[in-house]
C-alpha angles and dihedrals in degrees: 000000000000116000119225096216117223098166124027127179116190121192092327117185130184130176133190100201107301092346111101099207101170113033119190093322115192115182135156121193114190125219108275092011121132116217128186120201113202133175144120123299110283096022095118104262095130092040089055092052092045091051091054089055091043091243085125124039120226125222096217143356130052136273117202123190118194091341095310128102113251108269117245101216148320128053097339089057091047089052090051092051090049089057100041117074117204131184109209123212090245091042092224094223116171105252093205094055130073123246090259092049091049092055095041099044099079092044091057100037100037104023096036093230120159112258092242092053092045092049091049092051091044092054090050091052094045088053090048092056093042103252103096090122090060096059096113097044127095121241093253088061092059134079118247091257091052090049089052091052090050089052089051091051089050091051092048091050091064 
């Protein structure tokens, strides 16, 4: 079966000083495909994800998203980041905002959605990940697993 590539990494390399974290990585992720990257701590999983979102630069190789080379900077990069959802290890939820506000904020500020539409979509996604009943709480009032699900809902919202 032919793969409709959405993400392609070709001979990607990344170093942190002497440490060669990503070594000649070749990866194709097809449209609609679900891929899990597993490995021990420090093996480069987060660096790989950060490179795809251009949060890390690579020394060599090429990253192609939906047939286009990964943009270096400026508005094309901002558009990419608006379209790519990422759940960070530390979740990066805003402590001073409720769960609902955390999920809705990017939709309003980046996507330009009306607050009412963003809140409606956020509630749907919070329900989908099983934390709809936590919408009015603050991140500190949630367990780590609940915070992670809020971060997933936020990524899906974008």
